[in-house]
mmCIF file of the N, C-alpha and C atoms, coordinates in Angstrom:
data_MODEL
# 
_entry.id   MODEL 
# 
loop_
_atom_site.group_PDB 
_atom_site.id 
_atom_site.type_symbol 
_atom_site.label_atom_id 
_atom_site.label_alt_id 
_atom_site.label_comp_id 
_atom_site.label_asym_id 
_atom_site.label_entity_id 
_atom_site.label_seq_id 
_atom_site.pdbx_PDB_ins_code 
_atom_site.Cartn_x 
_atom_site.Cartn_y 
_atom_site.Cartn_z 
_atom_site.occupancy 
_atom_site.B_iso_or_equiv 
_atom_site.pdbx_formal_charge 
_atom_site.auth_seq_id 
_atom_site.auth_comp_id 
_atom_site.auth_asym_id 
_atom_site.auth_atom_id 
_atom_site.pdbx_PDB_model_num 
ATOM 1   N N  . MET A 1 1  ? 10.843 -4.756 -1.821  1.00 0.00 ? 1  MET A N  1 
ATOM 2   C CA . MET A 1 1  ? 9.946  -4.393 -2.920  1.00 0.00 ? 1  MET A CA 1 
ATOM 3   C C  . MET A 1 1  ? 10.585 -3.322 -3.793  1.00 0.00 ? 1  MET A C  1 
ATOM 4   N N  . ASN A 1 2  ? 11.308 -2.371 -3.190  1.00 0.00 ? 2  ASN A N  1 
ATOM 5   C CA . ASN A 1 2  ? 11.880 -1.271 -3.956  1.00 0.00 ? 2  ASN A CA 1 
ATOM 6   C C  . ASN A 1 2  ? 12.838 -1.739 -5.047  1.00 0.00 ? 2  ASN A C  1 
ATOM 7   N N  . GLU A 1 3  ? 13.456 -2.913 -4.849  1.00 0.00 ? 3  GLU A N  1 
ATOM 8   C CA . GLU A 1 3  ? 14.430 -3.367 -5.827  1.00 0.00 ? 3  GLU A CA 1 
ATOM 9   C C  . GLU A 1 3  ? 13.830 -3.751 -7.157  1.00 0.00 ? 3  GLU A C  1 
ATOM 10  N N  . ILE A 1 4  ? 12.509 -3.914 -7.212  1.00 0.00 ? 4  ILE A N  1 
ATOM 11  C CA . ILE A 1 4  ? 11.865 -4.233 -8.509  1.00 0.00 ? 4  ILE A CA 1 
ATOM 12  C C  . ILE A 1 4  ? 11.423 -2.980 -9.263  1.00 0.00 ? 4  ILE A C  1 
ATOM 13  N N  . LEU A 1 5  ? 11.496 -1.832 -8.601  1.00 0.00 ? 5  LEU A N  1 
ATOM 14  C CA . LEU A 1 5  ? 11.008 -0.597 -9.230  1.00 0.00 ? 5  LEU A CA 1 
ATOM 15  C C  . LEU A 1 5  ? 11.900 -0.169 -10.386 1.00 0.00 ? 5  LEU A C  1 
ATOM 16  N N  . GLU A 1 6  ? 11.233 0.244  -11.465 1.00 0.00 ? 6  GLU A N  1 
ATOM 17  C CA . GLU A 1 6  ? 11.921 0.709  -12.665 1.00 0.00 ? 6  GLU A CA 1 
ATOM 18  C C  . GLU A 1 6  ? 11.276 2.016  -13.115 1.00 0.00 ? 6  GLU A C  1 
ATOM 19  N N  . PRO A 1 7  ? 12.008 2.837  -13.843 1.00 0.00 ? 7  PRO A N  1 
ATOM 20  C CA . PRO A 1 7  ? 11.424 4.085  -14.356 1.00 0.00 ? 7  PRO A CA 1 
ATOM 21  C C  . PRO A 1 7  ? 10.135 3.822  -15.109 1.00 0.00 ? 7  PRO A C  1 
ATOM 22  N N  . GLY A 1 8  ? 9.143  4.666  -14.833 1.00 0.00 ? 8  GLY A N  1 
ATOM 23  C CA . GLY A 1 8  ? 7.837  4.537  -15.485 1.00 0.00 ? 8  GLY A CA 1 
ATOM 24  C C  . GLY A 1 8  ? 6.793  3.896  -14.611 1.00 0.00 ? 8  GLY A C  1 
ATOM 25  N N  . MET A 1 9  ? 7.211  3.125  -13.601 1.00 0.00 ? 9  MET A N  1 
ATOM 26  C CA . MET A 1 9  ? 6.248  2.476  -12.710 1.00 0.00 ? 9  MET A CA 1 
ATOM 27  C C  . MET A 1 9  ? 5.566  3.528  -11.846 1.00 0.00 ? 9  MET A C  1 
ATOM 28  N N  . ILE A 1 10 ? 4.302  3.252  -11.474 1.00 0.00 ? 10 ILE A N  1 
ATOM 29  C CA . ILE A 1 10 ? 3.503  4.147  -10.655 1.00 0.00 ? 10 ILE A CA 1 
ATOM 30  C C  . ILE A 1 10 ? 3.474  3.611  -9.231  1.00 0.00 ? 10 ILE A C  1 
ATOM 31  N N  . VAL A 1 11 ? 3.745  4.508  -8.260  1.00 0.00 ? 11 VAL A N  1 
ATOM 32  C CA . VAL A 1 11 ? 3.869  4.116  -6.857  1.00 0.00 ? 11 VAL A CA 1 
ATOM 33  C C  . VAL A 1 11 ? 3.121  5.116  -5.957  1.00 0.00 ? 11 VAL A C  1 
ATOM 34  N N  . ARG A 1 12 ? 2.975  4.702  -4.689  1.00 0.00 ? 12 ARG A N  1 
ATOM 35  C CA . ARG A 1 12 ? 2.494  5.582  -3.614  1.00 0.00 ? 12 ARG A CA 1 
ATOM 36  C C  . ARG A 1 12 ? 3.495  5.523  -2.493  1.00 0.00 ? 12 ARG A C  1 
ATOM 37  N N  . HIS A 1 13 ? 3.601  6.622  -1.735  1.00 0.00 ? 13 HIS A N  1 
ATOM 38  C CA . HIS A 1 13 ? 4.427  6.658  -0.537  1.00 0.00 ? 13 HIS A CA 1 
ATOM 39  C C  . HIS A 1 13 ? 3.499  6.334  0.635   1.00 0.00 ? 13 HIS A C  1 
ATOM 40  N N  . PRO A 1 14 ? 3.708  5.244  1.352   1.00 0.00 ? 14 PRO A N  1 
ATOM 41  C CA . PRO A 1 14 ? 2.774  4.829  2.410   1.00 0.00 ? 14 PRO A CA 1 
ATOM 42  C C  . PRO A 1 14 ? 2.685  5.850  3.557   1.00 0.00 ? 14 PRO A C  1 
ATOM 43  N N  . GLY A 1 15 ? 3.729  6.619  3.770   1.00 0.00 ? 15 GLY A N  1 
ATOM 44  C CA . GLY A 1 15 ? 3.723  7.594  4.860   1.00 0.00 ? 15 GLY A CA 1 
ATOM 45  C C  . GLY A 1 15 ? 3.241  8.963  4.455   1.00 0.00 ? 15 GLY A C  1 
ATOM 46  N N  . ALA A 1 16 ? 2.957  9.151  3.159   1.00 0.00 ? 16 ALA A N  1 
ATOM 47  C CA . ALA A 1 16 ? 2.533  10.456 2.665   1.00 0.00 ? 16 ALA A CA 1 
ATOM 48  C C  . ALA A 1 16 ? 1.449  10.296 1.604   1.00 0.00 ? 16 ALA A C  1 
ATOM 49  N N  . PRO A 1 17 ? 0.287  9.778  1.968   1.00 0.00 ? 17 PRO A N  1 
ATOM 50  C CA . PRO A 1 17 ? -0.770 9.556  0.986   1.00 0.00 ? 17 PRO A CA 1 
ATOM 51  C C  . PRO A 1 17 ? -1.230 10.847 0.299   1.00 0.00 ? 17 PRO A C  1 
ATOM 52  N N  . GLU A 1 18 ? -1.045 11.982 0.977   1.00 0.00 ? 18 GLU A N  1 
ATOM 53  C CA . GLU A 1 18 ? -1.437 13.266 0.395   1.00 0.00 ? 18 GLU A CA 1 
ATOM 54  C C  . GLU A 1 18 ? -0.599 13.641 -0.845  1.00 0.00 ? 18 GLU A C  1 
ATOM 55  N N  . TRP A 1 19 ? 0.534  12.971 -1.044  1.00 0.00 ? 19 TRP A N  1 
ATOM 56  C CA . TRP A 1 19 ? 1.368  13.219 -2.238  1.00 0.00 ? 19 TRP A CA 1 
ATOM 57  C C  . TRP A 1 19 ? 0.709  12.655 -3.485  1.00 0.00 ? 19 TRP A C  1 
ATOM 58  N N  . GLY A 1 20 ? -0.263 11.768 -3.341  1.00 0.00 ? 20 GLY A N  1 
ATOM 59  C CA . GLY A 1 20 ? -0.886 11.130 -4.503  1.00 0.00 ? 20 GLY A CA 1 
ATOM 60  C C  . GLY A 1 20 ? 0.034  10.062 -5.090  1.00 0.00 ? 20 GLY A C  1 
ATOM 61  N N  . THR A 1 21 ? -0.263 9.681  -6.299  1.00 0.00 ? 21 THR A N  1 
ATOM 62  C CA . THR A 1 21 ? 0.569  8.684  -6.973  1.00 0.00 ? 21 THR A CA 1 
ATOM 63  C C  . THR A 1 21 ? 1.766  9.372  -7.594  1.00 0.00 ? 21 THR A C  1 
ATOM 64  N N  . GLY A 1 22 ? 2.795  8.577  -7.844  1.00 0.00 ? 22 GLY A N  1 
ATOM 65  C CA . GLY A 1 22 ? 3.997  9.120  -8.448  1.00 0.00 ? 22 GLY A CA 1 
ATOM 66  C C  . GLY A 1 22 ? 4.597  8.179  -9.448  1.00 0.00 ? 22 GLY A C  1 
ATOM 67  N N  . GLN A 1 23 ? 5.292  8.741  -10.412 1.00 0.00 ? 23 GLN A N  1 
ATOM 68  C CA . GLN A 1 23 ? 5.967  7.940  -11.431 1.00 0.00 ? 23 GLN A CA 1 
ATOM 69  C C  . GLN A 1 23 ? 7.449  7.879  -11.101 1.00 0.00 ? 23 GLN A C  1 
ATOM 70  N N  . VAL A 1 24 ? 7.978  6.669  -11.027 1.00 0.00 ? 24 VAL A N  1 
ATOM 71  C CA . VAL A 1 24 ? 9.401  6.490  -10.763 1.00 0.00 ? 24 VAL A CA 1 
ATOM 72  C C  . VAL A 1 24 ? 10.191 7.077  -11.926 1.00 0.00 ? 24 VAL A C  1 
ATOM 73  N N  . GLN A 1 25 ? 11.148 7.947  -11.608 1.00 0.00 ? 25 GLN A N  1 
ATOM 74  C CA . GLN A 1 25 ? 12.006 8.543  -12.616 1.00 0.00 ? 25 GLN A CA 1 
ATOM 75  C C  . GLN A 1 25 ? 13.337 7.793  -12.723 1.00 0.00 ? 25 GLN A C  1 
ATOM 76  N N  . SER A 1 26 ? 13.879 7.395  -11.546 1.00 0.00 ? 26 SER A N  1 
ATOM 77  C CA . SER A 1 26 ? 15.124 6.649  -11.548 1.00 0.00 ? 26 SER A CA 1 
ATOM 78  C C  . SER A 1 26 ? 15.309 5.947  -10.211 1.00 0.00 ? 26 SER A C  1 
ATOM 79  N N  . ARG A 1 27 ? 16.158 4.929  -10.201 1.00 0.00 ? 27 ARG A N  1 
ATOM 80  C CA . ARG A 1 27 ? 16.533 4.240  -8.971  1.00 0.00 ? 27 ARG A CA 1 
ATOM 81  C C  . ARG A 1 27 ? 18.024 3.958  -9.052  1.00 0.00 ? 27 ARG A C  1 
ATOM 82  N N  . ILE A 1 28 ? 18.764 4.589  -8.162  1.00 0.00 ? 28 ILE A N  1 
ATOM 83  C CA . ILE A 1 28 ? 20.205 4.389  -8.101  1.00 0.00 ? 28 ILE A CA 1 
ATOM 84  C C  . ILE A 1 28 ? 20.509 3.895  -6.698  1.00 0.00 ? 28 ILE A C  1 
ATOM 85  N N  . GLY A 1 29 ? 20.816 2.615  -6.592  1.00 0.00 ? 29 GLY A N  1 
ATOM 86  C CA . GLY A 1 29 ? 21.011 2.019  -5.269  1.00 0.00 ? 29 GLY A CA 1 
ATOM 87  C C  . GLY A 1 29 ? 19.717 2.123  -4.483  1.00 0.00 ? 29 GLY A C  1 
ATOM 88  N N  . ASP A 1 30 ? 19.790 2.743  -3.301  1.00 0.00 ? 30 ASP A N  1 
ATOM 89  C CA . ASP A 1 30 ? 18.609 2.896  -2.453  1.00 0.00 ? 30 ASP A CA 1 
ATOM 90  C C  . ASP A 1 30 ? 17.904 4.218  -2.658  1.00 0.00 ? 30 ASP A C  1 
ATOM 91  N N  . ARG A 1 31 ? 18.408 5.056  -3.545  1.00 0.00 ? 31 ARG A N  1 
ATOM 92  C CA . ARG A 1 31 ? 17.809 6.373  -3.817  1.00 0.00 ? 31 ARG A CA 1 
ATOM 93  C C  . ARG A 1 31 ? 16.850 6.266  -4.998  1.00 0.00 ? 31 ARG A C  1 
ATOM 94  N N  . ILE A 1 32 ? 15.575 6.549  -4.718  1.00 0.00 ? 32 ILE A N  1 
ATOM 95  C CA . ILE A 1 32 ? 14.535 6.437  -5.752  1.00 0.00 ? 32 ILE A CA 1 
ATOM 96  C C  . ILE A 1 32 ? 13.950 7.828  -5.980  1.00 0.00 ? 32 ILE A C  1 
ATOM 97  N N  . THR A 1 33 ? 14.039 8.303  -7.185  1.00 0.00 ? 33 THR A N  1 
ATOM 98  C CA . THR A 1 33 ? 13.467 9.602  -7.529  1.00 0.00 ? 33 THR A CA 1 
ATOM 99  C C  . THR A 1 33 ? 12.108 9.366  -8.147  1.00 0.00 ? 33 THR A C  1 
ATOM 100 N N  . VAL A 1 34 ? 11.108 10.055 -7.548  1.00 0.00 ? 34 VAL A N  1 
ATOM 101 C CA . VAL A 1 34 ? 9.726  9.870  -7.971  1.00 0.00 ? 34 VAL A CA 1 
ATOM 102 C C  . VAL A 1 34 ? 9.084  11.245 -8.185  1.00 0.00 ? 34 VAL A C  1 
ATOM 103 N N  . ASN A 1 35 ? 8.300  11.377 -9.247  1.00 0.00 ? 35 ASN A N  1 
ATOM 104 C CA . ASN A 1 35 ? 7.555  12.601 -9.512  1.00 0.00 ? 35 ASN A CA 1 
ATOM 105 C C  . ASN A 1 35 ? 6.121  12.380 -9.078  1.00 0.00 ? 35 ASN A C  1 
ATOM 106 N N  . PHE A 1 36 ? 5.737  12.926 -7.894  1.00 0.00 ? 36 PHE A N  1 
ATOM 107 C CA . PHE A 1 36 ? 4.412  12.741 -7.324  1.00 0.00 ? 36 PHE A CA 1 
ATOM 108 C C  . PHE A 1 36 ? 3.436  13.799 -7.829  1.00 0.00 ? 36 PHE A C  1 
ATOM 109 N N  . THR A 1 37 ? 2.170  13.423 -7.963  1.00 0.00 ? 37 THR A N  1 
ATOM 110 C CA . THR A 1 37 ? 1.122  14.299 -8.455  1.00 0.00 ? 37 THR A CA 1 
ATOM 111 C C  . THR A 1 37 ? 1.023  15.585 -7.646  1.00 0.00 ? 37 THR A C  1 
ATOM 112 N N  . HIS A 1 38 ? 1.050  15.479 -6.306  1.00 0.00 ? 38 HIS A N  1 
ATOM 113 C CA . HIS A 1 38 ? 0.812  16.643 -5.449  1.00 0.00 ? 38 HIS A CA 1 
ATOM 114 C C  . HIS A 1 38 ? 2.049  17.083 -4.671  1.00 0.00 ? 38 HIS A C  1 
ATOM 115 N N  . ALA A 1 39 ? 3.192  16.484 -4.919  1.00 0.00 ? 39 ALA A N  1 
ATOM 116 C CA . ALA A 1 39 ? 4.401  16.861 -4.178  1.00 0.00 ? 39 ALA A CA 1 
ATOM 117 C C  . ALA A 1 39 ? 5.592  17.097 -5.097  1.00 0.00 ? 39 ALA A C  1 
ATOM 118 N N  . GLY A 1 40 ? 5.404  16.885 -6.379  1.00 0.00 ? 40 GLY A N  1 
ATOM 119 C CA . GLY A 1 40 ? 6.510  17.081 -7.322  1.00 0.00 ? 40 GLY A CA 1 
ATOM 120 C C  . GLY A 1 40 ? 7.605  16.043 -7.168  1.00 0.00 ? 40 GLY A C  1 
ATOM 121 N N  . LYS A 1 41 ? 8.800  16.419 -7.582  1.00 0.00 ? 41 LYS A N  1 
ATOM 122 C CA . LYS A 1 41 ? 9.919  15.474 -7.549  1.00 0.00 ? 41 LYS A CA 1 
ATOM 123 C C  . LYS A 1 41 ? 10.439 15.283 -6.117  1.00 0.00 ? 41 LYS A C  1 
ATOM 124 N N  . GLN A 1 42 ? 10.512 14.029 -5.697  1.00 0.00 ? 42 GLN A N  1 
ATOM 125 C CA . GLN A 1 42 ? 11.005 13.684 -4.363  1.00 0.00 ? 42 GLN A CA 1 
ATOM 126 C C  . GLN A 1 42 ? 12.014 12.561 -4.503  1.00 0.00 ? 42 GLN A C  1 
ATOM 127 N N  . VAL A 1 43 ? 13.065 12.620 -3.682  1.00 0.00 ? 43 VAL A N  1 
ATOM 128 C CA . VAL A 1 43 ? 14.034 11.530 -3.623  1.00 0.00 ? 43 VAL A CA 1 
ATOM 129 C C  . VAL A 1 43 ? 13.746 10.752 -2.354  1.00 0.00 ? 43 VAL A C  1 
ATOM 130 N N  . VAL A 1 44 ? 13.434 9.478  -2.509  1.00 0.00 ? 44 VAL A N  1 
ATOM 131 C CA . VAL A 1 44 ? 13.032 8.613  -1.403  1.00 0.00 ? 44 VAL A CA 1 
ATOM 132 C C  . VAL A 1 44 ? 14.177 7.674  -1.050  1.00 0.00 ? 44 VAL A C  1 
ATOM 133 N N  . ASP A 1 45 ? 14.425 7.534  0.252   1.00 0.00 ? 45 ASP A N  1 
ATOM 134 C CA . ASP A 1 45 ? 15.452 6.596  0.735   1.00 0.00 ? 45 ASP A CA 1 
ATOM 135 C C  . ASP A 1 45 ? 14.803 5.220  0.831   1.00 0.00 ? 45 ASP A C  1 
ATOM 136 N N  . GLY A 1 46 ? 15.152 4.335  -0.089  1.00 0.00 ? 46 GLY A N  1 
ATOM 137 C CA . GLY A 1 46 ? 14.579 3.008  -0.144  1.00 0.00 ? 46 GLY A CA 1 
ATOM 138 C C  . GLY A 1 46 ? 14.930 2.134  1.040   1.00 0.00 ? 46 GLY A C  1 
ATOM 139 N N  . ARG A 1 47 ? 15.918 2.527  1.861   1.00 0.00 ? 47 ARG A N  1 
ATOM 140 C CA . ARG A 1 47 ? 16.228 1.785  3.079   1.00 0.00 ? 47 ARG A CA 1 
ATOM 141 C C  . ARG A 1 47 ? 15.223 2.067  4.167   1.00 0.00 ? 47 ARG A C  1 
ATOM 142 N N  . ARG A 1 48 ? 14.558 3.204  4.088   1.00 0.00 ? 48 ARG A N  1 
ATOM 143 C CA . ARG A 1 48 ? 13.613 3.612  5.125   1.00 0.00 ? 48 ARG A CA 1 
ATOM 144 C C  . ARG A 1 48 ? 12.154 3.462  4.733   1.00 0.00 ? 48 ARG A C  1 
ATOM 145 N N  . VAL A 1 49 ? 11.888 3.544  3.423   1.00 0.00 ? 49 VAL A N  1 
ATOM 146 C CA . VAL A 1 49 ? 10.517 3.531  2.937   1.00 0.00 ? 49 VAL A CA 1 
ATOM 147 C C  . VAL A 1 49 ? 10.351 2.480  1.855   1.00 0.00 ? 49 VAL A C  1 
ATOM 148 N N  . ASN A 1 50 ? 9.314  1.646  1.986   1.00 0.00 ? 50 ASN A N  1 
ATOM 149 C CA . ASN A 1 50 ? 8.931  0.708  0.933   1.00 0.00 ? 50 ASN A CA 1 
ATOM 150 C C  . ASN A 1 50 ? 7.780  1.311  0.167   1.00 0.00 ? 50 ASN A C  1 
ATOM 151 N N  . LEU A 1 51 ? 8.073  1.840  -1.005  1.00 0.00 ? 51 LEU A N  1 
ATOM 152 C CA . LEU A 1 51 ? 7.031  2.409  -1.834  1.00 0.00 ? 51 LEU A CA 1 
ATOM 153 C C  . LEU A 1 51 ? 6.055  1.320  -2.270  1.00 0.00 ? 51 LEU A C  1 
ATOM 154 N N  . GLU A 1 52 ? 4.782  1.695  -2.401  1.00 0.00 ? 52 GLU A N  1 
ATOM 155 C CA . GLU A 1 52 ? 3.731  0.743  -2.786  1.00 0.00 ? 52 GLU A CA 1 
ATOM 156 C C  . GLU A 1 52 ? 3.485  0.851  -4.267  1.00 0.00 ? 52 GLU A C  1 
ATOM 157 N N  . LEU A 1 53 ? 3.601  -0.264 -4.969  1.00 0.00 ? 53 LEU A N  1 
ATOM 158 C CA . LEU A 1 53 ? 3.337  -0.300 -6.398  1.00 0.00 ? 53 LEU A CA 1 
ATOM 159 C C  . LEU A 1 53 ? 1.840  -0.151 -6.652  1.00 0.00 ? 53 LEU A C  1 
ATOM 160 N N  . VAL A 1 54 ? 1.462  0.736  -7.565  1.00 0.00 ? 54 VAL A N  1 
ATOM 161 C CA . VAL A 1 54 ? 0.056  0.943  -7.928  1.00 0.00 ? 54 VAL A CA 1 
ATOM 162 C C  . VAL A 1 54 ? -0.204 0.142  -9.196  1.00 0.00 ? 54 VAL A C  1 
ATOM 163 N N  . THR A 1 55 ? -1.117 -0.813 -9.109  1.00 0.00 ? 55 THR A N  1 
ATOM 164 C CA . THR A 1 55 ? -1.417 -1.637 -10.277 1.00 0.00 ? 55 THR A CA 1 
ATOM 165 C C  . THR A 1 55 ? -2.704 -1.218 -10.963 1.00 0.00 ? 55 THR A C  1 
ATOM 166 N N  . ASP A 1 56 ? -3.584 -0.514 -10.226 1.00 0.00 ? 56 ASP A N  1 
ATOM 167 C CA . ASP A 1 56 ? -4.843 -0.067 -10.788 1.00 0.00 ? 56 ASP A CA 1 
ATOM 168 C C  . ASP A 1 56 ? -4.872 1.446  -10.750 1.00 0.00 ? 56 ASP A C  1 
ATOM 169 N N  . THR A 1 57 ? -4.655 2.107  -11.872 1.00 0.00 ? 57 THR A N  1 
ATOM 170 C CA . THR A 1 57 ? -4.621 3.558  -11.912 1.00 0.00 ? 57 THR A CA 1 
ATOM 171 C C  . THR A 1 57 ? -5.951 4.165  -12.380 1.00 0.00 ? 57 THR A C  1 
ATOM 172 N N  . SER A 1 58 ? -7.010 3.366  -12.398 1.00 0.00 ? 58 SER A N  1 
ATOM 173 C CA . SER A 1 58 ? -8.308 3.866  -12.882 1.00 0.00 ? 58 SER A CA 1 
ATOM 174 C C  . SER A 1 58 ? -9.047 4.690  -11.845 1.00 0.00 ? 58 SER A C  1 
ATOM 175 N N  . HIS A 1 59 ? -8.578 4.683  -10.579 1.00 0.00 ? 59 HIS A N  1 
ATOM 176 C CA . HIS A 1 59 ? -9.268 5.437  -9.521  1.00 0.00 ? 59 HIS A CA 1 
ATOM 177 C C  . HIS A 1 59 ? -8.638 6.766  -9.299  1.00 0.00 ? 59 HIS A C  1 
# 
């Protein structure tokens, strides 16, 4: 799933729901940089974590 992520997409980290939603900043190989609402900028290892795409941001 991570291979479809592009800058600007909104995601959630399944192992850290307290981080809130995040906007993908960049994806270089398996390294995905995301700016999360409650955790700030985080670099996620796409080999270990499948970020969840958020399609409904109205909640």
